[in-house]
KEDOMAR-727808 format. One line per 2 residues: for each residue x, y negated, z of C-alpha. Coordinates in Angstrom, 2 decimals. Layout:
<rs>
X:Y:Z ~ ... $
</rs>
This chain:
<rs>
-1.09:9.91:-1.31 ~ -0.55:13.38:0.14 $
2.39:13.89:-2.21 ~ 3.86:10.57:-1.11 $
3.45:11.59:2.53 ~ 5.18:14.90:1.87 $
8.06:13.10:0.16 ~ 8.44:10.73:3.13 $
8.50:13.73:5.47 ~ 11.27:15.31:3.41 $
13.24:12.06:3.52 ~ 12.94:12.03:7.31 $
14.15:15.62:7.55 ~ 17.10:14.88:5.26 $
18.11:11.92:7.43 ~ 17.97:14.13:10.50 $
20.04:16.86:8.80 ~ 22.65:14.31:7.72 $
22.92:13.08:11.32 ~ 23.32:16.64:12.52 $
25.95:17.40:9.87 ~ 27.93:14.29:10.73 $
27.84:15.26:14.39 ~ 29.20:18.70:13.51 $
31.96:17.15:11.45 ~ 32.96:14.80:14.26 $
33.14:17.77:16.64 ~ 35.16:19.80:14.15 $
32.40:22.35:13.61 ~ 31.41:23.91:10.29 $
28.65:22.11:8.39 ~ 28.56:24.27:5.26 $
25.06:25.63:5.91 ~ 23.69:22.18:6.60 $
25.22:20.86:3.37 ~ 23.39:23.57:1.43 $
20.09:22.67:3.11 ~ 20.64:18.94:2.53 $
21.45:19.45:-1.16 ~ 18.31:21.54:-1.63 $
16.17:19.00:0.21 ~ 17.59:16.11:-1.84 $
16.71:17.99:-5.03 ~ 13.20:18.66:-3.70 $
12.80:14.98:-2.83 ~ 13.91:13.95:-6.31 $
11.41:16.33:-7.92 ~ 8.56:14.96:-5.81 $
9.52:11.39:-6.74 ~ 9.44:12.40:-10.43 $
5.99:13.93:-9.88 ~ 4.81:10.70:-8.25 $
6.07:8.72:-11.25 ~ 4.22:10.99:-13.69 $
0.99:10.91:-11.68 ~ 1.14:7.14:-11.34 $
1.79:6.64:-15.05 ~ -1.14:8.91:-15.91 $
-3.46:7.16:-13.44 ~ -2.62:3.72:-14.83 $
-2.74:4.72:-18.51 ~ -6.15:6.43:-18.10 $
-7.50:3.50:-16.00 ~ -8.19:5.72:-12.99 $
-6.86:2.88:-10.85 ~ -6.60:-0.86:-11.37 $
-3.39:-2.52:-12.48 ~ -3.10:-4.18:-9.07 $
-3.35:-0.84:-7.28 ~ -0.89:0.60:-9.78 $
1.61:-2.11:-8.91 ~ 1.15:-1.44:-5.20 $
1.76:2.27:-5.65 ~ 4.74:1.55:-7.89 $
6.29:-0.42:-5.03 ~ 5.84:2.60:-2.76 $
7.53:4.84:-5.31 ~ 10.38:2.34:-5.75 $
10.89:2.21:-1.98 ~ 10.95:6.00:-1.83 $
13.47:6.10:-4.67 ~ 15.67:3.63:-2.78 $
15.53:5.87:0.27 ~ 16.53:8.85:-1.86 $
19.57:6.99:-3.19 ~ 20.58:5.89:0.30 $
20.32:9.44:1.58 ~ 22.27:10.72:-1.40 $
25.01:8.19:-0.68 ~ 25.04:9.12:3.01 $
25.29:12.79:2.14 ~ 28.26:12.15:-0.11 $
29.80:9.76:2.48 ~ 29.73:6.98:-0.14 $
30.25:3.88:1.98 ~ 29.42:3.21:5.59 $
26.13:4.62:6.79 ~ 23.85:1.84:8.04 $
23.49:1.66:11.81 ~ 19.77:1.31:11.43 $
19.55:4.74:9.75 ~ 21.78:6.36:12.34 $
19.78:5.01:15.28 ~ 16.21:5.19:13.98 $
14.19:7.86:12.16 ~ 10.57:7.93:11.07 $
9.35:9.64:14.26 ~ 10.78:9.22:17.74 $
14.20:8.06:18.81 ~ 13.53:4.43:17.94 $
15.70:2.17:20.06 ~ 14.40:-1.10:21.36 $
15.11:-3.97:19.00 ~ 16.00:-1.65:16.09 $
13.75:-1.87:13.05 ~ 12.54:1.31:11.44 $
14.27:1.37:8.02 ~ 11.28:3.03:6.36 $
8.92:0.16:7.31 ~ 10.95:-2.80:6.13 $
8.76:-3.45:3.10 ~ 5.46:-2.14:4.45 $
2.44:-4.39:4.12 ~ 0.35:-5.66:7.01 $
-2.62:-3.60:5.81 ~ -0.84:-0.26:6.22 $
1.54:-1.04:9.09 ~ 0.98:1.25:12.03 $
-1.34:3.61:10.13 ~ -0.74:7.34:10.04 $
-1.03:9.59:7.00 ~ -4.66:10.43:7.79 $
-5.54:6.74:8.19 ~ -3.75:5.91:4.95 $
-5.60:8.71:3.19 ~ -8.95:7.41:4.46 $
-8.03:3.87:3.45 ~ -7.06:5.08:-0.01 $
-10.31:7.02:-0.27 ~ -12.30:3.88:0.59 $
-10.41:1.92:-2.06 ~ -11.11:4.60:-4.66 $
-14.80:4.68:-3.70 ~ -15.00:0.90:-4.09 $
-13.32:1.14:-7.47 ~ -15.73:3.91:-8.51 $
-18.70:1.78:-7.43 ~ -17.38:-1.13:-9.45 $
-16.90:1.11:-12.48 ~ -20.44:2.47:-12.09 $
-21.83:-1.06:-12.01 ~ -19.79:-1.99:-15.07 $
-20.99:1.15:-16.84 ~ -24.62:0.23:-16.08 $
-24.12:-3.26:-17.49 ~ -22.53:-1.87:-20.66 $
-25.37:0.65:-21.04 ~ -27.97:-2.11:-20.77 $
-26.11:-4.23:-23.29 ~ -25.92:-1.23:-25.63 $
-29.67:-0.64:-25.26 ~ -30.36:-4.32:-25.96 $
-28.15:-4.16:-29.02 ~ -30.03:-1.11:-30.30 $
-33.39:-2.83:-29.74 ~ -32.18:-5.94:-31.58 $
-30.95:-3.72:-34.40 ~ -34.34:-1.99:-34.64 $
-36.10:-5.36:-34.65 ~ -33.84:-6.57:-37.46 $
-34.61:-3.42:-39.46 ~ -38.35:-4.07:-39.08 $
-37.93:-7.71:-40.08 ~ -35.92:-6.64:-43.13 $
-38.70:-4.24:-44.15 ~ -41.26:-7.04:-43.81 $
-39.08:-9.35:-45.90 ~ -38.71:-6.64:-48.55 $
-42.50:-6.18:-48.64 ~ -43.02:-9.94:-48.97 $
-40.45:-10.07:-51.75 ~ -42.21:-7.29:-53.65 $
-45.59:-8.99:-53.10 ~ -44.25:-12.30:-54.39 $
-42.75:-10.61:-57.45 ~ -46.03:-8.82:-58.22 $
-48.00:-12.04:-57.76 ~ -45.56:-13.88:-60.00 $
-45.99:-11.23:-62.73 ~ -49.77:-11.50:-62.50 $
-49.63:-15.29:-62.74 ~ -47.46:-15.08:-65.84 $
-49.86:-12.60:-67.46 ~ -52.83:-14.78:-66.62 $
-51.02:-17.84:-67.95 ~ -50.33:-16.08:-71.28 $
-53.94:-14.93:-71.44 ~ -55.24:-18.45:-70.83 $
-52.95:-19.82:-73.52 ~ -54.22:-17.23:-76.00 $
-57.84:-18.02:-75.15 ~ -57.19:-21.72:-75.47 $
-55.50:-21.22:-78.83 ~ -58.40:-19.15:-80.18 $
-60.90:-21.68:-78.88 ~ -59.04:-24.46:-80.64 $
-59.01:-22.49:-83.92 ~ -62.74:-21.81:-83.71 $
-63.46:-25.44:-83.03 $
</rs>
């Protein structure tokens, strides 16, 4: 979130520099130094957007955040990327610069009835919140997600323990069954021996008779 805030701040500064450069050009003054600053800032903004993409991809792939939160953050990154392209086009004078960008920046100078271009796609939950408020809100969301993960981890641990206890019980039952099997086999052998012995005694008794 802090990186996203820094990127938004850079975008604001670039918009201001472009306005200043255009004013110099209209007055016939040199804008070479401003062009150098704008180019450097645009490159810095692009690098921060790439960092945001990498961090977001890592957070989603490692399940640090939910898929829903990942989609929300992806929308923020997409909006920031759109701003970067608009600023790049304005810097290169590619097409007419929107009136809304000329008349309204992220802080101050907002004319009555003119919508802030950076808030067009902002949700109701974050509208009007500053960076500190957004950071606190994000921290609360992360804490709630951590609490949910802790609860899920406890449930999984209990299920694992139950599975181990069931496995131990099955092992004991198998040992009992093995003992019963051996006992039955031994008893069966004794019965067969006794049966043969009885038959022999009966045969001898018959012969003597």
